[in-house]
C-alpha positions, 0 to 999 in steps of 0.5 A, spaced: 058 356 435 060 361 429 062 358 422 063 362 416 059 368 419 053 364 421 051 362 428 049 355 430 046 354 437 047 349 442 043 342 439 042 345 432 044 342 425 045 347 419 047 346 412 052 352 410 055 354 403 062 356 403 063 361 397 069 359 392 068 363 386 062 366 382 059 359 380 062 355 385 061 353 393 062 348 398 057 345 402 058 343 409 054 341 415 055 343 422 053 340 428 053 344 435 053 340 441 048 341 447 055 341 451 061 345 450 067 341 447 072 340 442 070 342 434 072 336 429 072 338 422 072 332 417 073 333 410 072 328 404 072 329 396 079 332 395 080 328 390 074 327 385 074 319 384 075 317 392 068 315 394 068 312 400 069 318 405 064 322 401 058 317 402 060 316 409 060 323 411 053 324 407 050 318 411 053 321 418 050 328 416 043 325 416 045 321 422 049 325 427 045 328 433 047 334 436 043 334 442 048 328 445 054 331 443 059 335 447 063 340 442 062 341 435 062 337 428 063 340 421 062 335 415 065 337 408 063 331 404 065 334 397 071 339 398 073 339 390 066 339 387 068 340 379 072 334 380 067 329 383 062 331 378 067 330 372 069 324 375 076 327 374 082 323 378 087 326 383 086 334 380 082 339 379 079 339 372 079 346 371 087 347 372 090 340 372 092 341 379 092 336 385 088 340 391 092 336 396 099 339 393 096 346 393 097 348 400 098 354 402 092 357 397 092 363 394 086 367 393 088 370 386 091 363 384 087 358 379 081 354 382 085 349 386 089 354 389 083 358 391 079 352 393 085 351 398 085 358 400 078 358 402 079 351 406 084 354 410 081 360 412 074 357 413 076 351 416 082 352 420 080 357 425 074 353 428 078 346 428 081 343 434 082 337 430 081 335 422 081 328 419 081 328 411 078 322 408 081 319 402 081 312 398 085 309 392 083 313 386 080 310 380 088 308 378 090 306 385 089 299 389 091 300 397 090 297 403 086 301 409 091 305 413 092 312 416 097 317 415 099 321 421 104 327 421 111 328 424 113 334 420 110 339 425 110 341 433 112 335 437 105 336 441 101 337 435 104 331 432 103 327 438 096 328 439 095 326 431 098 320 433 094 318 439 088 319 435 090 315 429 091 309 434 083 309 434 082 308 426 081 301 425 086 300 419 092 295 419 097 300 418 099 307 421 104 311 417 108 316 419 108 322 414 113 328 413 108 332 408 106 339 409 102 341 403 096 338 403 089 339 407 091 335 413 098 336 413 098 344 412 093 344 418 099 341 422 103 347 420 098 351 423 098 348 429 092 343 428 092 336 430 090 332 423 090 326 420 089 322 413 085 316 413 085 311 406 080 306 405 077 303 399 080 304 392 080 303 384 074 309 384 069 304 387 065 304 394 061 299 398 056 299 403 061 295 408 067 300 406 062 306 408 060 303 414 067 302 416 069 309 415 063 312 419 065 308 424 072 311 424 069 318 424 065 316 430 071 313 434 075 319 433 069 323 436 069 318 442 077 319 442 076 327 442 070 327 448 065 329 443 061 322 444 061 318 450 062 312 447 065 309 440 072 310 442 076 304 439 083 302 440 084 297 434 091 293 433 095 297 428 102 296 426 106 303 425 110 304 419 116 308 420 120 308 414 116 308 407 119 308 400 115 312 394 117 310 387 115 314 381 115 313 374 122 315 371 119 317 364 112 316 361 111 308 359 107 302 360 107 300 368 106 292 370 106 291 377 107 285 380 105 286 388 098 286 391 096 292 396 097 289 403 102 284 401 108 282 405 115 283 401 122 281 402 128 285 400 130 284 393 123 282 391 120 285 384 115 290 385 114 292 378 117 294 371 116 300 367 117 299 359 117 304 353 113 303 347 118 299 344 118 294 350 125 296 353 125 296 360 126 303 363 125 302 370 125 296 375 123 297 382 125 292 387 124 292 395 130 295 398 128 292 405 123 287 408 116 290 409 109 291 406 106 294 400 102 299 402 099 301 395 100 301 388 098 304 381 094 299 377 093 304 370 097 301 364 099 308 362 103 313 367 106 319 366 113 321 368 113 323 376 107 319 377 107 314 383 108 307 382 108 303 388 109 305 396 112 300 401 114 301 408 116 297 414 116 298 422 
């Protein structure tokens, strides 16, 4: 196995630095299996305050044994280091850009676009499958779910959908996104998915354990490990509504993540500083609330609530 110009021998594990800028690099852990097989790349920390996946990959980095693998695994626990260490929600602090909206990247752009460029050029060429681990940020509450792509080659999307079925979450959500780490990988022909577990910028041992099990199950699905493959009960969400703030204001949600909702149900109100109601959000169909913003103050265009139905 060769990754970023470094050779990793069968049965070997190596820590590899991926240069981004003069004073910034990404730290990956590579496992080369003792037998040939697929290469799985797992990333976390695209958003700096989404900690469950970061800690799960840190733990897996010390636990995985390449000698029992058929294939290779690349773990990248912190894809956005400056945001992680600064505790910056959703964006790269140096330029205020959401890294998960910066693909395809630009080697001559601001830091978020340079990060996207480096991630694309280093990870995509060696990956047979990519999983990106997320959580609700410090201003988000959500129920565990997995996004799989529908905007891409049909065979690639179907491979991602089948893999998503192994993740132990209640909801499997169809996505048409194209400009994120996982969704742009799909545009380049790589099956990929995004797992959401944990929220509010918090993490627990139980959530980390569940996230580790997600990765191990995916490794089993891909044949990298001989065990650990699961087929949990999921509901596939085929239609999703993403409501955004029409203006800056004060947000008052009235729904919980994972809560069943009926058509017409009030999901929240956005108010101006003088108390005037700027926006009232009601469900347009029966379904389930997937996630919502918990912050009192929101910018215009900021996500407020997402809900969906099978």
